[in-house]
N, C-alpha and C positions, 0 to 999 in steps of 0.2 A: 504494500501499500504506501501510495506517493502523497503528498501536499506540497499545494503550490499558493502561491498570492500573487495579485495582481491590482496594481490603481487603474482607476477609470476613471472617465469623465462624467458617464454618465451616473445616474440616479440606480439608486440598489434595484427597484421597480424593474428598472430598461436593462438594467441588468441580468435579472434573473431569466426575463421576454426573452433578451437574445440566447442563452445559454439554453434553453428553450427549443429555439427556431435551430439552432445548433446542433444538440446533440439527441433530441428528439426522433419520433418517430418518422417525421417529414424527411427528415437530415439523414442522419449515419443507423437512425433504426432503435435509440433506446428508448425502453416504455420509463414513461416518467410516473415514478410512484407514488412521490406527493410533491405537491408545490406550492409554495405560499408567496406572500410579497416579498421578502428577502430569502427565498432558499427554495433548493429545487434537487429530488434524489433522482437520480437514474438506475436502470438495471437493465444488462443485457449483455449477449456476447461473454460469459462466465463472468463480470467483472459489474463494476457500479460506477457513478460518479456523484457526487454528495457536493453542493455550489451553494456557499452563502454570502450573502452582500450586505455590506453596512456601508454607511455613510460616514464620515469621517471631515476633516478638516479642508483637505485638497483635493476631496474626490470620493469615490468610492473605494473601497477594498472587497476584492470578490477572491475568496480564500474557494480552492477545488480541494475536495480528498478524491481520490482514482485506486482502483484496481485496473489492469488490463487495460486503461486508456489512456495511459502518459501521455503517446504522438498527439493525440484529438487535444487532450487534454491544454497543451503547450500549444499550438495550432491557436485555440480559440482566446488562450493568454495574448498571444502578439497581436490579434485581432482587437482584443480589449485594449490592449494599452495605446 
């Protein structure tokens, strides 16, 4: 399991929406197990991704925990920053 963090200019809700669009069933095909205004949990392909987003002083911090999806998480982080 790996944990990552990235800063973004997007608000927490927008960051979660972007994660759902990127990792969800319509794109990478992961099932959205849980979803809220500041978090989302995905499962599929023998692994998972947990995304949390919180507002900070200079933007939003997006934290990602993953198993088996590191490559795609790192690509998503590049798009977020």
